[in-house]
C-alpha positions as CSV (number, residue, x, y, z in Angstrom):
1,M,0.0,0.2,0.6
2,K,0.9,3.4,-1.1
3,G,2.2,5.8,2.1
4,I,-0.1,8.4,0.7
5,V,-2.8,6.3,2.4
6,F,-1.4,6.0,5.3
7,N,-0.9,9.7,5.3
8,I,-4.7,10.4,5.2
9,F,-5.3,7.6,7.6
10,Q,-3.4,9.7,9.8
11,S,-5.1,12.5,9.0
12,F,-8.5,10.5,9.7
13,V,-7.4,9.0,13.0
14,E,-5.9,12.7,14.6
15,K,-9.4,15.0,12.9
16,N,-11.6,11.9,14.2
17,M,-10.2,11.2,17.7
18,G,-7.6,14.0,18.5
19,E,-4.1,14.9,17.9
20,D,-2.5,12.2,20.4
21,A,-4.2,9.3,18.7
22,W,-1.8,8.4,15.8
23,D,1.2,8.4,17.9
24,E,-0.8,6.1,20.6
25,V,-2.0,4.3,17.8
26,L,1.3,3.8,16.3
27,E,2.9,2.6,19.4
28,E,0.6,-0.1,20.4
29,A,0.0,-1.4,17.3
30,Q,3.8,-2.2,17.0
31,I,5.2,-1.8,13.4
32,E,8.3,-1.5,12.2
33,Q,7.6,2.1,10.9
34,D,6.7,5.5,12.4
35,F,6.4,7.2,9.6
36,F,4.8,7.3,5.8
37,V,6.3,8.7,3.2
38,A,4.1,9.2,0.2
39,P,4.9,7.9,-2.8
40,E,7.0,4.8,-1.2
41,T,4.7,1.3,-0.8
42,Y,4.4,-0.3,2.4
43,E,3.3,-3.5,3.7
44,D,-0.9,-4.1,3.4
45,K,-0.5,-6.3,6.5
46,D,0.9,-2.8,8.7
47,F,-2.1,-0.8,6.9
48,L,-4.6,-3.5,7.8
49,T,-3.0,-3.6,11.3
50,L,-3.6,0.1,11.9
51,V,-7.1,0.2,11.1
52,T,-8.0,-2.7,13.0
53,H,-5.8,-1.3,16.2
54,T,-7.9,2.2,15.4
55,I,-11.0,0.5,15.5
56,E,-10.6,-1.6,18.8
57,K,-8.8,1.0,20.8
58,F,-11.7,3.4,20.0
59,K,-14.2,0.8,19.9
60,L,-16.0,2.0,16.4
61,V,-17.7,-0.3,14.0
62,P,-15.7,-1.7,11.9
63,S,-17.6,-1.4,8.8
64,E,-18.5,2.5,9.7
65,A,-15.3,3.5,10.5
66,I,-13.7,1.9,7.1
67,R,-16.7,3.6,5.2
68,L,-16.0,7.2,6.9
69,F,-12.1,6.9,6.1
70,G,-13.2,6.7,2.7
71,N,-15.7,9.1,2.3
72,F,-13.1,11.5,4.4
73,S,-10.4,10.4,2.2
74,F,-11.7,10.9,-1.4
75,P,-11.2,14.8,-1.1
76,L,-7.4,14.2,-0.3
77,L,-6.7,12.1,-3.1
78,I,-8.6,13.9,-6.1
79,S,-6.6,17.0,-4.8
80,K,-3.5,15.0,-6.1
81,V,-4.8,14.6,-9.5
82,P,-6.8,18.0,-10.4
83,Q,-7.0,17.5,-13.7
84,F,-9.6,15.0,-13.2
85,K,-12.1,17.7,-12.4
86,E,-12.1,18.8,-15.3
87,E,-11.8,15.4,-17.5
88,F,-15.2,14.2,-15.4
89,K,-17.9,16.2,-15.5
90,S,-19.9,13.9,-13.6
91,A,-20.0,11.3,-10.9
92,K,-21.0,8.7,-13.2
93,D,-18.4,9.5,-15.6
94,F,-15.5,9.4,-13.1
95,L,-16.5,6.0,-12.0
96,K,-16.7,4.9,-15.7
97,G,-13.4,6.1,-15.7
98,L,-11.8,4.5,-12.8
99,D,-10.3,1.8,-14.5
100,S,-9.3,2.6,-18.2
101,I,-8.2,6.3,-17.1
102,I,-7.8,7.1,-13.4
103,H,-5.8,4.1,-12.1
104,V,-3.5,4.2,-15.5
105,E,-2.5,7.4,-14.4
106,V,-2.2,6.8,-10.9
107,R,0.4,4.2,-11.5
108,K,1.9,6.6,-13.7
109,L,2.4,8.6,-10.9
110,L,3.0,6.4,-8.1
111,P,5.2,3.5,-9.9
112,G,4.4,0.2,-8.0
113,A,1.3,1.4,-7.0
114,K,-1.1,-2.1,-6.6
115,T,-4.6,-0.4,-7.9
116,P,-7.8,-2.3,-7.4
117,R,-9.6,-3.5,-10.8
118,F,-13.3,-1.7,-11.6
119,Y,-15.5,-2.7,-14.0
120,H,-18.6,-1.0,-14.8
121,K,-22.2,-1.9,-16.8
122,E,-24.4,1.0,-17.3
123,R,-28.1,0.1,-16.9
124,D,-31.3,1.1,-18.8
125,D,-32.2,3.1,-15.1
126,G,-29.0,5.2,-15.5
127,S,-27.6,3.3,-13.0
128,L,-24.2,1.6,-12.6
129,E,-23.4,-1.9,-12.1
130,L,-20.1,-1.5,-10.3
131,E,-17.4,-4.7,-9.7
132,Y,-14.8,-4.4,-7.6
133,E,-11.9,-6.6,-7.6
134,S,-9.0,-6.6,-4.5
135,D,-6.8,-9.0,-2.7
136,R,-7.4,-5.8,0.0
137,N,-11.4,-6.9,0.8
138,L,-12.0,-3.3,1.3
139,P,-16.0,-2.9,0.3
140,D,-16.9,-0.3,2.9
141,F,-13.7,1.8,2.2
142,V,-15.0,1.7,-1.6
143,I,-18.4,2.6,-0.7
144,G,-16.9,5.8,1.0
145,L,-15.0,6.7,-1.9
146,I,-18.4,6.4,-3.9
147,E,-20.0,9.0,-1.0
148,G,-17.4,11.4,-0.9
149,L,-17.3,11.3,-5.4
150,G,-21.0,12.3,-4.7
151,K,-19.8,15.1,-2.4
152,H,-17.3,16.2,-5.1
153,Y,-19.5,16.5,-7.8
154,K,-22.4,18.0,-5.5
155,E,-24.2,14.5,-6.9
156,E,-26.5,12.6,-4.2
157,I,-25.6,9.1,-5.0
158,K,-26.7,5.5,-3.4
159,V,-24.3,2.5,-3.0
160,Q,-25.4,-0.5,-2.5
161,L,-23.3,-3.9,-2.0
162,M,-24.9,-6.6,-3.9
163,G,-22.6,-9.5,-3.5
164,N,-19.1,-10.6,-2.9
165,N,-17.7,-13.5,-4.9
166,N,-13.8,-14.2,-4.1
167,N,-12.5,-10.9,-3.8
168,K,-15.0,-9.5,-6.4
169,Y,-17.5,-6.9,-4.7
170,Q,-20.6,-5.8,-6.8
171,F,-22.0,-2.8,-5.8
172,L,-25.4,-1.1,-7.6
173,V,-24.5,2.9,-7.9
174,E,-27.8,4.8,-8.3
175,F,-27.7,8.4,-9.1
176,A,-30.7,10.9,-8.5
């Protein structure tokens, strides 16, 4: 996982649990790293250890905390590539370009980035069937990111997790 995700998680913890919370989590989680450089790559297990420890320490509901982290993350991630604001005129367009354009650019900007795969199919009613494929298994994070995407474009979006099959999660994304 890229350091930028650790950096954003640090901001999330400090904003929601207090300035000292991150240092406490780092110390108590007992991972080797005590700081993260945005473009560097770190072990996924370290990120998951920090997330799990934060959830347990602050007695959070796991799915809700991870969804809120996704929501918190979107504006920080999109600020790193402002050209996407111009390229995509709506949340739906953004989602449709996620795998073929956005993640291609992310891998150029952050060599070694292991981005998830996204596939989409537009339905007759204008909604999207979105499939997320990743060994990281973070569907609640994806839901939060999509909610953050909706806020970014000032669009009302409803996201439903429809199913899971071997690290492939199916969502229905509806646009108001």
